[in-house]
C-alpha positions as CSV (number, residue, x, y, z in Angstrom):
1,M,42.7,20.0,19.6
2,S,43.1,16.3,20.2
3,A,41.9,13.7,17.7
4,H,38.9,12.8,19.9
5,E,37.9,16.5,20.2
6,S,38.2,16.9,16.4
7,N,36.2,13.8,15.8
8,T,33.5,15.0,18.2
9,W,33.4,18.4,16.6
10,N,33.2,16.9,13.1
11,E,30.3,14.6,14.1
12,G,28.5,17.6,15.6
13,V,28.9,19.8,12.5
14,S,27.8,17.0,10.2
15,A,24.8,16.2,12.3
16,V,23.6,19.8,12.5
17,V,24.5,21.2,9.1
18,A,23.6,18.3,6.8
19,P,22.6,15.1,8.7
20,H,22.0,13.1,5.6
21,V,24.9,13.9,3.4
22,N,25.7,10.2,2.8
23,S,22.2,8.8,2.7
24,R,21.2,6.4,-0.1
25,W,19.4,7.8,-3.1
26,P,16.0,6.2,-2.5
27,L,15.8,8.0,0.8
28,R,17.0,11.3,-0.6
29,Y,14.5,11.2,-3.5
30,G,11.8,9.9,-1.2
31,V,12.2,12.9,1.0
32,A,12.1,15.1,-2.2
33,C,8.8,13.5,-3.3
34,G,7.4,14.0,0.2
35,V,8.3,17.7,0.5
36,V,7.0,18.5,-3.0
37,A,3.7,16.8,-2.2
38,V,3.4,18.7,1.1
39,A,4.2,22.0,-0.6
40,F,1.6,21.3,-3.3
41,L,-1.1,20.3,-0.8
42,L,-0.4,23.3,1.4
43,R,-0.6,25.6,-1.6
44,L,-3.7,24.0,-2.9
45,T,-5.7,23.5,0.2
46,M,-4.7,26.1,2.8
47,F,-3.7,28.9,0.4
48,G,-6.0,28.2,-2.5
49,H,-7.5,31.7,-2.1
50,L,-4.3,33.1,-3.5
51,D,-5.5,32.2,-7.0
52,T,-2.6,32.8,-9.4
53,R,-0.4,34.8,-7.0
54,L,2.7,33.2,-5.6
55,P,2.5,30.0,-7.8
56,F,6.0,28.8,-6.7
57,G,6.5,30.2,-3.2
58,F,5.9,26.9,-1.4
59,F,7.9,24.9,-3.9
60,L,11.0,27.1,-3.3
61,I,10.8,26.1,0.4
62,A,10.5,22.4,-0.7
63,V,13.6,22.9,-2.9
64,M,15.5,24.2,0.1
65,V,14.5,21.2,2.3
66,A,15.2,18.6,-0.5
67,A,18.6,20.1,-1.4
68,W,19.6,20.4,2.2
69,Y,18.6,16.8,2.8
70,G,19.6,15.2,-0.4
71,G,21.9,17.5,-2.4
72,L,21.8,18.6,-6.0
73,G,19.7,15.8,-7.6
74,P,16.8,15.9,-5.2
75,G,16.9,19.7,-5.3
76,L,16.7,19.8,-9.1
77,F,14.0,17.1,-9.0
78,V,11.8,19.3,-6.7
79,T,12.6,22.3,-8.9
80,A,11.3,20.5,-12.0
81,S,8.3,19.0,-10.1
82,G,7.4,22.4,-8.6
83,L,7.7,24.1,-12.0
84,L,5.3,21.5,-13.5
85,L,2.8,21.5,-10.7
86,G,2.9,25.2,-10.1
87,G,2.6,26.0,-13.8
88,Y,-0.3,23.6,-14.3
89,F,-2.3,24.3,-11.2
90,F,-1.5,27.8,-10.1
91,L,-0.6,29.9,-13.2
92,P,-3.5,31.5,-15.0
93,R,-4.9,29.5,-17.9
94,T,-4.1,30.9,-21.3
95,G,-5.6,30.0,-24.6
96,A,-3.7,28.9,-27.6
97,A,-3.8,32.4,-29.0
98,M,-2.9,34.1,-25.7
99,A,0.8,34.3,-24.6
100,M,1.9,34.2,-21.0
101,G,2.2,37.6,-19.4
102,D,5.3,39.3,-18.1
103,A,4.3,38.5,-14.4
104,E,4.1,34.8,-15.2
105,R,7.3,34.7,-17.1
106,T,9.1,36.6,-14.3
107,A,7.7,34.2,-11.6
108,I,8.9,31.2,-13.6
109,L,12.4,32.7,-14.2
110,V,12.8,33.9,-10.5
111,F,11.8,30.4,-9.3
112,I,14.2,28.6,-11.6
113,V,17.1,30.8,-10.8
114,N,16.5,30.7,-7.0
115,A,15.8,27.0,-6.9
116,A,18.9,26.1,-9.0
117,L,21.1,28.4,-6.9
118,V,19.8,26.8,-3.7
119,S,20.4,23.3,-5.1
120,F,23.9,24.1,-6.3
121,L,24.9,25.8,-3.0
122,M,23.6,23.0,-0.9
123,D,25.5,20.5,-3.1
124,K,28.7,22.5,-2.6
125,L,28.0,22.4,1.2
126,H,27.6,18.6,1.0
127,A,30.8,18.3,-0.9
128,R,32.7,20.4,1.6
129,I,31.3,18.4,4.5
130,R,32.4,15.1,2.8
131,A,35.9,16.6,2.2
132,L,36.2,17.7,5.8
133,E,35.1,14.3,7.1
134,A,37.6,12.5,4.8
135,N,40.3,14.9,6.0
136,Q,39.3,14.3,9.6
137,A,39.4,10.6,9.2
138,Q,42.8,10.8,7.5
139,S,44.1,13.0,10.4
140,S,42.7,10.6,13.0
141,A,44.3,7.6,11.3
142,A,47.6,9.4,11.1
143,A,47.4,10.4,14.8
144,R,46.6,6.8,15.8
145,D,49.5,5.5,13.7
146,G,51.8,8.1,15.2
147,N,50.7,7.2,18.8
148,T,51.3,3.4,18.4
């Protein structure tokens, strides 16, 4: 594979797999805020009839999008935001004397584990893409130096 073909392949993979690996933090966190807001509004308005069922389902999708777009930080930010919003608005209200039930504790634990796993895996994907891009740039520079 020539240097030009490798570079074209690398740009194609980066554009498809993680197009915003090197974006600035305000953009990455802005997208995170946007997807958590969309997830909250969808859950509240369109699926309000679910009552206390699936309190974190939409937020897990938001974590996936935020972590894919921005990496670990935005993914964990959406995890924390979804946990707070889902817990406050979509979990059943309990009095001071009443403890949370097993179903609620399980929903919280499953959401945290899944969201953290998605965030960490997407961060590893971003790191691998950055390493491949650096390796490709180094190979292209070496090929150019060897051809001159």
